[in-house]
N, C-alpha and C positions, 0 to 999 in steps of 0.2 A: 806944498814944496813948490817954488817958482821955477818955471822952465825959462832957462835963458838960451839965448843963440848957441853960446859954446857948448852947452848941455847936449841940444839938439844935433849940433854938428858932430860932437863925439857919438852920440848915438848913430847918426848916419854912418860915420866912419866904421864903426864896428860892424854894421850890417851890410855895407858894400861888398866886402869878400863873398859873402854868403849869397846875395844876390847874383854876383858876377859869376859864381861857380855852380849855381844851382843847376843849370842845364847840361853841365858836363856831368856832374854827379848823377844826376837823372838818366843820362845816356849810358854811363857806366853801368849803372844798376839794371837797365834794360837789356845791354849786352849780356850781362852775367845771367840773368833771367832765361835769356835765349839760349846761350850755351848750356845751362840746366836742362831745359826743356828738350834740347837736341840730344843730350846725354841719356835723358830717360827714354825718349822714344826709341832710340838706337839699342837701348837695353832691353826693350820689349814691355816697359812699364806703363806707358801711357800712348794712345794713338796720337798721331802727327795732327796738331790743329793750328790751322792758319792764324798767325798774329798780325799780319799786316792789314790794315783797313784802308781800302780804297775808295 
């Protein structure tokens, strides 16, 4: 199959939203994980472990 400019352009256009929103999706997942960790810690299921890396 011959790759054309148009096919490359369409492929990039389909990937652009994914690349643009990836940091937001990752941040949302991290926030959910942190809330889960805090809930478990407050319920006494797991000890509080630091998640921030300095």
